[in-house]
C-alpha positions as CSV (number, residue, x, y, z in Angstrom):
1,M,11.2,-36.4,88.1
2,I,8.9,-34.4,90.2
3,Q,5.2,-35.7,89.6
4,N,3.5,-32.4,90.4
5,T,5.6,-30.3,88.1
6,K,3.6,-28.4,85.6
7,V,4.4,-28.9,82.0
8,P,3.5,-25.8,79.7
9,F,1.9,-26.4,76.3
10,V,4.4,-24.0,74.8
11,D,7.4,-22.1,76.6
12,L,8.2,-18.8,74.9
13,V,10.0,-17.3,77.9
14,T,13.2,-19.4,78.0
15,M,14.0,-19.0,74.4
16,H,13.7,-15.3,74.7
17,R,15.7,-15.3,77.8
18,E,18.6,-17.2,76.2
19,L,18.7,-14.9,73.1
20,Q,17.9,-11.6,75.2
21,D,21.3,-9.8,74.7
22,E,20.9,-10.4,70.8
23,L,17.3,-9.5,70.6
24,L,17.8,-6.4,72.6
25,E,20.7,-5.3,70.3
26,V,18.3,-5.4,67.6
27,C,16.1,-2.8,69.2
28,K,19.0,-0.7,70.3
29,R,20.1,-0.4,66.5
30,A,16.6,0.6,65.5
31,F,16.6,3.2,68.2
32,E,19.8,4.5,67.3
33,T,19.2,4.9,63.5
34,A,15.3,5.5,63.8
35,G,15.0,2.8,61.0
36,F,11.7,1.3,62.0
37,I,9.9,0.6,58.5
38,G,11.7,-1.3,55.8
39,G,15.4,-0.9,55.3
40,P,18.4,-3.1,55.8
41,E,16.7,-5.3,58.5
42,V,13.7,-6.3,56.4
43,E,15.8,-6.6,53.2
44,G,18.3,-8.8,55.1
45,F,15.6,-11.2,56.6
46,E,14.0,-11.5,53.2
47,R,17.4,-12.6,51.7
48,E,18.0,-15.0,54.5
49,F,14.5,-16.5,54.6
50,A,14.3,-16.9,50.9
51,D,17.8,-18.8,51.3
52,F,16.4,-21.0,54.1
53,C,13.3,-22.0,52.0
54,N,15.4,-22.5,48.9
55,A,13.2,-20.1,47.2
56,K,14.4,-17.1,44.9
57,Y,12.3,-14.4,46.8
58,A,10.8,-13.7,50.0
59,V,8.6,-10.6,50.7
60,A,8.1,-9.7,54.5
61,V,4.5,-8.7,55.4
62,N,2.8,-8.1,58.7
63,S,1.0,-11.3,59.0
64,G,0.5,-14.9,57.7
65,T,-3.0,-13.9,56.6
66,D,-1.8,-11.0,54.6
67,A,0.9,-13.3,53.1
68,L,-1.8,-15.7,51.8
69,R,-4.0,-12.9,50.7
70,F,-1.3,-11.0,49.0
71,A,0.0,-14.3,47.3
72,L,-3.5,-15.2,45.9
73,T,-4.1,-11.6,44.6
74,A,-0.6,-11.4,43.0
75,A,-1.1,-14.9,41.5
76,G,-4.1,-13.5,39.6
77,V,-7.2,-14.8,41.6
78,Q,-10.1,-12.7,40.8
79,P,-13.3,-11.8,42.7
80,G,-15.7,-14.5,42.3
81,D,-13.2,-17.2,41.7
82,I,-13.5,-20.4,43.7
83,V,-10.4,-21.4,45.6
84,L,-10.1,-24.8,47.1
85,T,-8.6,-25.7,50.5
86,V,-9.3,-27.8,53.5
87,P,-11.8,-27.4,56.2
88,H,-9.3,-28.6,58.8
89,T,-7.2,-25.5,59.3
90,F,-7.1,-22.2,61.1
91,I,-9.7,-19.8,59.7
92,A,-7.1,-17.4,58.4
93,T,-6.6,-19.7,55.3
94,T,-10.2,-18.9,54.3
95,E,-10.1,-15.4,55.4
96,A,-7.3,-14.8,52.9
97,I,-9.2,-16.4,50.1
98,S,-12.4,-14.3,50.8
99,Q,-10.3,-11.3,51.4
100,A,-8.8,-11.6,48.1
101,G,-12.5,-11.5,46.7
102,A,-12.7,-15.2,46.0
103,R,-15.1,-17.9,47.5
104,P,-13.6,-20.8,49.6
105,D,-14.6,-24.3,49.0
106,F,-13.3,-27.5,50.4
107,V,-12.0,-30.9,49.9
108,D,-11.6,-33.3,52.8
109,I,-8.4,-34.3,54.4
110,D,-6.4,-37.6,54.7
111,A,-7.2,-39.3,58.0
112,K,-3.6,-40.0,58.9
113,T,-1.7,-36.9,58.0
114,F,-4.6,-34.3,58.3
115,N,-3.3,-32.8,55.0
116,M,-5.4,-32.3,51.9
117,D,-6.4,-35.7,50.4
118,P,-5.4,-35.4,46.7
119,E,-8.0,-38.1,45.7
120,E,-10.8,-35.9,47.2
121,L,-9.4,-32.8,45.2
122,R,-9.4,-35.0,42.1
123,R,-13.1,-36.2,42.9
124,Y,-14.2,-32.6,43.4
125,L,-12.7,-31.4,40.2
126,E,-14.1,-34.5,38.2
127,S,-17.6,-34.5,39.7
128,R,-18.5,-30.9,40.3
129,C,-16.6,-29.0,37.7
130,V,-16.9,-28.8,33.8
131,L,-14.6,-27.3,31.1
132,D,-15.9,-24.0,29.8
133,A,-15.3,-24.1,26.1
134,K,-15.4,-20.3,25.7
135,T,-12.7,-19.5,28.5
136,G,-11.0,-22.7,28.5
137,R,-11.2,-22.7,32.4
138,Y,-13.0,-25.3,34.6
139,V,-16.1,-23.7,36.2
140,H,-18.3,-25.2,39.1
141,K,-21.4,-26.8,37.6
142,E,-23.9,-25.4,40.1
143,T,-22.6,-21.8,40.3
144,G,-20.8,-21.3,37.1
145,K,-17.9,-19.7,38.9
146,P,-14.4,-20.5,37.7
147,V,-12.3,-22.7,40.0
148,T,-8.8,-21.1,39.8
149,A,-6.7,-22.1,42.6
150,V,-5.9,-24.7,45.3
151,V,-4.4,-24.0,48.7
152,P,-3.0,-27.0,50.3
153,V,-2.1,-26.5,54.1
154,H,1.0,-27.9,55.4
155,L,-0.7,-28.6,58.8
156,Y,1.1,-29.2,62.0
157,G,4.6,-29.0,60.3
158,Q,4.1,-31.8,57.7
159,M,3.8,-30.9,54.2
160,A,0.9,-32.1,52.0
161,D,1.5,-34.6,49.0
162,M,2.5,-32.0,46.6
163,D,3.5,-34.1,43.6
164,A,-0.2,-35.4,43.5
165,I,-1.6,-32.0,44.1
166,L,0.5,-30.3,41.5
167,E,-0.3,-33.1,38.9
168,I,-4.0,-32.4,39.3
169,A,-3.6,-28.7,39.5
170,E,-1.6,-28.8,36.0
171,R,-4.5,-30.8,34.5
172,Y,-7.2,-28.5,35.7
173,K,-5.2,-25.3,35.3
174,L,-5.2,-24.4,38.9
175,I,-2.9,-22.1,40.7
176,V,-1.1,-23.7,43.6
177,I,-0.4,-21.4,46.6
178,E,1.0,-23.3,49.7
179,D,-0.2,-22.4,53.1
180,A,3.1,-23.0,54.8
181,C,2.2,-21.0,57.9
182,Q,3.0,-24.0,60.2
183,A,5.9,-25.6,58.1
184,H,8.9,-23.5,58.6
185,G,11.7,-25.8,57.4
186,A,9.6,-28.8,56.5
187,E,10.5,-30.9,53.6
188,Y,8.8,-33.1,50.9
189,F,10.4,-35.7,48.8
190,S,9.3,-35.2,45.2
191,K,9.4,-38.5,43.5
192,K,8.9,-36.5,40.2
193,Q,12.0,-34.4,40.9
194,N,13.8,-37.2,42.9
195,R,14.8,-34.7,45.6
196,W,13.7,-33.2,48.9
197,L,11.9,-29.7,48.5
198,K,11.5,-27.2,51.2
199,A,8.0,-25.7,52.1
200,G,7.5,-22.5,50.3
201,S,9.6,-23.6,47.3
202,I,7.2,-25.7,45.3
203,G,3.8,-23.9,44.5
204,L,3.6,-20.6,42.7
205,A,3.9,-18.9,46.0
206,A,3.6,-19.7,49.6
207,G,2.4,-17.7,52.7
208,F,4.3,-18.1,56.0
209,S,3.3,-16.9,59.5
210,F,5.7,-15.8,62.2
211,Y,3.2,-15.5,65.0
212,P,5.1,-15.9,68.3
213,G,4.1,-19.6,68.9
214,K,5.3,-20.7,65.4
215,N,8.5,-22.7,64.9
216,L,10.1,-19.3,63.7
217,G,8.1,-16.7,65.7
218,A,8.5,-12.9,66.0
219,C,7.7,-11.0,69.0
220,G,4.4,-9.8,67.7
221,E,2.7,-10.2,64.4
222,A,4.7,-11.0,61.1
223,G,4.6,-13.0,57.9
224,A,6.2,-13.6,54.5
225,V,5.4,-14.7,51.0
226,T,8.1,-16.9,49.2
227,T,8.2,-17.5,45.4
228,N,10.4,-18.3,42.6
229,N,8.4,-15.9,40.3
230,P,9.8,-12.3,40.2
231,D,6.4,-11.0,39.1
232,I,4.7,-12.4,42.1
233,A,7.3,-11.0,44.4
234,R,7.2,-7.6,42.8
235,K,3.4,-7.4,43.1
236,V,3.3,-8.7,46.6
237,A,5.8,-5.9,47.5
238,M,3.5,-3.4,46.0
239,L,0.5,-4.8,47.7
240,R,2.0,-4.6,51.0
241,D,2.8,-0.9,50.6
242,H,-0.3,0.8,49.3
243,G,0.4,-0.4,45.8
244,Q,3.5,1.8,45.3
245,A,6.1,1.0,42.7
246,K,8.1,3.7,44.2
247,K,7.3,6.4,46.8
248,Y,4.1,8.2,46.0
249,Y,3.7,6.4,42.7
250,H,0.8,3.9,43.2
251,D,0.4,1.5,40.3
252,L,-2.6,-0.2,42.1
253,E,-4.6,0.1,45.2
254,G,-2.7,-1.9,47.9
255,Y,-2.8,-2.4,51.6
256,N,-0.8,-1.3,54.7
257,G,0.8,-4.7,55.2
258,R,4.5,-4.0,55.7
259,L,6.8,-5.8,58.3
260,D,8.4,-3.3,60.7
261,A,12.3,-3.4,60.9
262,I,12.4,-4.4,64.6
263,Q,10.4,-7.7,64.0
264,A,12.5,-8.4,60.9
265,G,15.6,-8.0,63.0
266,L,14.3,-10.2,65.7
267,L,13.5,-13.0,63.2
268,R,17.0,-12.7,61.7
269,V,18.4,-13.5,65.1
270,K,16.0,-16.5,65.6
271,L,16.4,-17.8,62.0
272,R,20.1,-18.7,62.7
273,H,18.7,-21.1,65.4
274,L,15.8,-22.5,63.5
275,S,17.3,-25.6,62.1
276,K,18.4,-26.7,65.5
277,W,15.1,-25.9,67.0
278,N,13.4,-27.9,64.4
279,E,15.8,-31.0,65.2
280,Q,14.8,-30.6,68.8
281,R,11.1,-30.8,67.8
282,R,11.8,-33.9,65.9
283,E,13.6,-35.5,68.7
284,S,10.8,-34.7,71.0
285,A,8.4,-36.3,68.6
286,R,10.5,-39.4,68.5
287,I,10.4,-39.6,72.4
288,Y,6.7,-39.1,72.4
289,D,6.4,-41.9,69.8
290,E,8.4,-44.3,72.0
291,L,6.8,-43.4,75.3
292,L,3.2,-43.5,73.9
293,E,3.6,-46.6,71.8
294,P,2.6,-49.0,74.6
295,L,-0.9,-47.5,74.8
296,G,-1.7,-48.9,71.4
297,E,-5.0,-48.0,69.7
298,S,-6.2,-46.1,72.7
299,L,-4.0,-43.2,71.7
300,I,-3.1,-42.7,68.0
301,C,0.3,-40.8,67.6
302,P,1.0,-38.7,64.6
303,T,1.8,-40.3,61.2
304,Q,4.8,-39.0,59.2
305,A,4.4,-39.7,55.6
306,P,7.3,-41.4,53.9
307,T,7.8,-38.5,51.6
308,A,7.8,-35.9,54.5
309,K,10.2,-34.4,56.9
310,C,8.0,-33.0,59.6
311,V,9.0,-30.0,61.9
312,Y,6.3,-30.8,64.5
313,H,4.9,-27.4,65.0
314,L,2.3,-29.4,66.9
315,Y,2.3,-32.9,68.2
316,V,-1.3,-34.0,67.7
317,V,-2.7,-37.2,68.9
318,R,-6.1,-38.8,68.5
319,T,-8.4,-40.5,71.0
320,Q,-12.1,-41.2,71.2
321,C,-12.2,-39.9,74.8
322,R,-10.6,-36.7,73.9
323,D,-12.4,-34.4,76.2
324,E,-12.0,-36.5,79.1
325,L,-8.3,-36.8,78.6
326,L,-8.0,-33.1,78.0
327,K,-9.5,-32.4,81.4
328,H,-7.4,-35.1,83.0
329,L,-4.2,-33.6,81.8
330,S,-5.4,-29.9,82.5
331,D,-6.2,-30.9,86.1
332,S,-2.8,-32.6,86.4
333,G,-0.9,-29.6,85.3
334,V,-0.1,-30.5,81.7
335,G,-0.8,-27.9,79.2
336,V,-2.9,-29.1,76.2
337,G,-4.7,-27.6,73.2
338,I,-7.1,-28.5,70.4
339,H,-6.3,-27.7,66.8
340,Y,-9.1,-27.3,65.6
341,P,-12.4,-28.2,67.6
342,I,-14.6,-26.7,65.2
343,P,-14.0,-27.3,61.3
344,V,-14.1,-24.1,59.2
345,H,-17.1,-25.2,57.3
346,L,-19.2,-25.4,60.5
347,Q,-18.0,-22.1,61.9
348,V,-20.7,-19.4,62.5
349,A,-18.8,-16.9,60.3
350,Y,-19.7,-19.3,57.3
351,S,-23.2,-20.2,58.3
352,T,-24.6,-18.7,55.2
353,M,-22.4,-20.5,52.7
354,G,-24.5,-23.7,52.6
355,W,-22.1,-26.3,54.3
356,K,-23.6,-28.7,56.8
357,R,-22.4,-31.3,59.2
358,G,-21.6,-34.4,57.5
359,D,-20.2,-32.7,54.3
360,F,-16.6,-33.5,55.2
361,P,-16.6,-36.6,57.5
362,V,-12.9,-37.1,57.9
363,T,-12.3,-33.5,59.1
364,E,-15.3,-33.8,61.4
365,Q,-14.3,-37.0,63.2
366,A,-10.8,-35.6,63.5
367,A,-12.2,-32.5,65.2
368,N,-13.8,-34.6,67.9
369,E,-10.7,-36.7,68.6
370,I,-7.5,-34.6,68.2
371,L,-5.4,-33.3,71.0
372,S,-2.2,-31.4,70.9
373,L,0.3,-32.2,73.6
374,P,3.3,-29.9,74.8
375,M,5.6,-29.3,71.8
376,Y,8.4,-26.7,71.7
377,A,12.2,-26.3,71.2
378,G,13.6,-27.0,74.7
379,L,11.0,-29.5,75.9
380,T,12.8,-32.0,78.2
381,A,12.7,-35.7,78.2
382,D,11.5,-35.5,81.8
383,Q,8.7,-33.3,80.8
384,Q,7.6,-35.6,78.1
385,K,7.8,-38.6,80.6
386,R,5.4,-36.7,82.9
387,V,3.3,-36.1,80.1
388,A,3.4,-39.9,79.0
389,E,2.8,-40.9,82.6
390,T,-0.1,-38.7,83.0
391,I,-1.7,-40.1,79.9
392,S,-1.1,-43.7,80.9
393,Q,-2.7,-43.2,84.3
394,F,-5.9,-41.9,82.5
395,V,-6.0,-44.7,80.0
396,T,-5.7,-47.3,82.7
397,S,-8.3,-45.7,84.9
398,Y,-10.6,-44.9,81.8
399,A,-10.4,-48.6,80.7
400,A,-11.4,-49.8,84.2
401,Q,-14.7,-47.9,84.3
C-alpha cells in the first residue's frame, strides 16, 4: 500500500467508466427517437424502481426535493399546517415542507442512529399539542395550527424506527411521508408485521433523490415518489406535469417537475447494479468497523440498529476533536465531509422562525462531532487501511499533546 496515495471522498468516475457503453446506448436511443420527455424510458424506470422498493407505484420527478414536496401536497398537507421532522438533515427536507405551504417544526434525533427519536416525537405531541374538539385534529397549543404530518428521515442509509413512529402517527392522526433520499434499498424489520420492509414502502408515500452521489445516482438531477396508494400516485403524476390529467386538460395548478427520458434510462442501467453496490458498501462498513475498533472511545463508529439493514450512503463517525481530525485527513490526501455542520434550525434561512441554540441538544452536539469518511461502491480494502492508518496516526499524536 502506498502511503501517500490519495483516497477520494467519493469516486463517480470509475463507475461510469465501467458502464460507459450501456450508458451511451441510452443517449443514442434518445437521439435516434427524439424521445426526451416521458415515454417508455420513464415508464420503465417507474415500474422497475417500484418493484425494487416493494411499492405498488413510483412516479419519477426531477429532484428529491420535488419528490418530497409533491408527496406532501398529494397526501393532503395544507398551507398553514405544521409538519414535523428532524433538524439533522439536509435543508431540502424542510424546503419541501415550506414549499408545500406548511411550517416545519422539529423533534430531536437519537444519539446513536441520528434518526428521529420516537420518544421525542411522542413528547412533542403530548406536551405541545391538544385535540381540537371541533375538527378532531391535533393543533399546536401556541399557534393553533394543525399538526398534520411527520417526515422521518432515513439518514445516511439507515431507516428510522418506523413501527414506533407509525404507532404514534396513528394515535395523533398524522400523515407519514418517508424522506428516503439517502436510503435506496435500505430495510427495516417491522416487529408488528414480522418481516423486513424496504424504504419507500411503509409510509403513505416516500421521496427519493437520485442526485449523482447517491447510492443510485443519475447523471444530473432526478427523484421519485413511491407509494402504495393509487390516488397519491395519480396526484403526484399530475403535480409534476403542470396539473394535467391529460394533455392540455389541467385539473389543478401544478409544476414543471418531470424527469427526462435520458436520466430515466441511465437510472434503469444503474438500478440493475444497485443491490451489488449496496452490498459493497455494507462490506466496506464492516471493514471500517474492524479497522477502527481498536481506537475505542476516541472515535465512535456508526451504530446499526438491530431492526435495520443499512446501505451506508455515508459512513459517519464521531469524535470530540472533529475539526482537527478533518484537517489532518485532508492534509494527508484523504477526502472527508461533514453532514451536516449547521443544524437546520440554526440556519440563517430560518432565523425568523424562533428556534435558538439549545433547542435540540442531541442534534447540536452531533453537528460538532460528526465526520463522514470515504464511502462508495468500489472503495478498496487498501484505501480503507490508508484511511484507518491516517486516523490512528492522528489519534496517537493528539493523545500525546
